[in-house]
C-alpha positions as CSV (number, residue, x, y, z in Angstrom):
1,M,-4.5,48.3,33.6
2,S,-0.9,48.5,34.9
3,L,-0.1,46.7,38.2
4,S,0.4,50.0,40.0
5,V,-3.0,51.2,38.8
6,F,-4.5,47.9,40.0
7,A,-2.8,48.2,43.4
8,V,-4.2,51.8,43.8
9,A,-7.6,50.6,42.7
10,E,-7.5,48.0,45.5
11,E,-6.8,50.8,48.1
12,G,-3.0,50.5,47.9
13,T,-0.7,53.4,47.4
14,V,2.6,53.9,45.5
15,C,5.3,55.3,47.7
16,S,8.9,55.0,48.6
17,W,10.0,51.6,49.8
18,K,10.8,52.9,53.2
19,A,7.2,54.0,53.7
20,A,5.6,50.9,52.1
21,D,3.7,48.2,53.9
22,Y,4.3,45.8,51.0
23,L,7.2,45.7,48.6
24,F,6.9,44.1,45.2
25,S,9.6,43.3,42.6
26,A,9.8,41.1,39.5
27,D,13.5,40.7,39.7
28,A,15.6,39.9,42.8
29,S,18.7,40.8,41.0
30,S,17.7,44.4,40.0
31,A,19.7,47.1,41.7
32,D,16.7,48.5,43.5
33,T,15.7,45.2,44.9
34,E,19.3,44.2,45.9
35,R,19.5,47.5,47.8
36,I,16.5,46.5,49.8
37,F,17.9,43.0,50.5
38,Y,21.0,44.6,51.9
39,S,19.1,47.2,54.0
40,R,19.1,47.1,57.8
41,D,15.3,46.7,57.8
42,Y,15.5,43.6,55.6
43,V,18.4,42.0,57.5
44,R,16.5,42.5,60.8
45,N,13.4,40.9,59.3
46,N,11.4,44.2,59.4
47,L,10.3,43.9,55.8
48,T,9.6,41.3,53.1
49,V,9.8,41.6,49.3
50,F,7.1,39.8,47.3
51,H,7.2,38.9,43.7
52,S,5.1,41.3,41.6
53,K,3.4,38.2,40.0
54,F,1.1,38.3,43.1
55,L,-0.5,41.5,41.8
56,S,-0.9,40.0,38.3
57,V,-2.7,37.0,39.7
58,C,-4.9,39.2,41.9
59,R,-5.8,41.3,38.9
60,L,-6.8,38.1,37.0
61,R,-8.9,36.8,39.9
62,K,-10.3,40.3,40.6
63,S,-9.4,39.8,44.2
64,V,-6.5,40.4,46.5
65,T,-7.9,38.2,49.2
66,S,-8.2,35.0,47.3
67,V,-4.4,34.7,46.6
68,P,-2.1,33.6,49.4
69,I,0.6,36.3,49.5
70,G,3.0,34.0,51.3
71,H,3.5,32.0,48.2
72,Y,5.0,35.0,46.5
73,V,7.9,35.9,48.9
74,L,10.8,36.9,46.8
75,P,14.1,35.8,48.3
76,P,17.5,37.3,47.4
77,E,18.9,35.8,44.2
78,A,21.9,34.3,46.0
79,I,19.7,31.8,47.9
80,Q,17.0,31.1,45.3
81,N,18.6,28.0,44.0
82,E,19.0,26.5,47.5
83,I,15.3,27.1,48.1
84,R,14.4,25.8,44.7
85,A,16.2,22.6,45.5
86,V,13.9,22.1,48.4
87,I,10.5,23.4,47.1
88,G,10.9,22.9,43.4
89,Q,9.6,25.8,41.2
90,Y,8.5,29.0,42.7
91,I,4.8,29.7,42.1
92,W,5.7,32.7,39.8
93,E,7.7,30.3,37.6
94,T,4.7,28.1,36.9
95,E,2.0,28.6,34.4
96,E,-0.7,27.6,36.9
97,Q,-1.4,30.3,39.5
């Protein structure tokens, strides 16, 4: 089952990023994700991008409520190393979820 199919099965919808309640990306450096990071809504803290690994872990656990979504906030690539220096590995970079 693909992640988008899983999200829909969990009562989510697939829509444009401007209409979404939650945004997921596997790559902070992708052109689409970078456009979001430079958007007015992102700069004004009106939206957050989460790593798509969140959905993978939820699918494995068969639950979206047992995985803390805050651990999967995906920051822009330009600041990831600064954050990594403070927190160590991001949760999506580890084998253990």
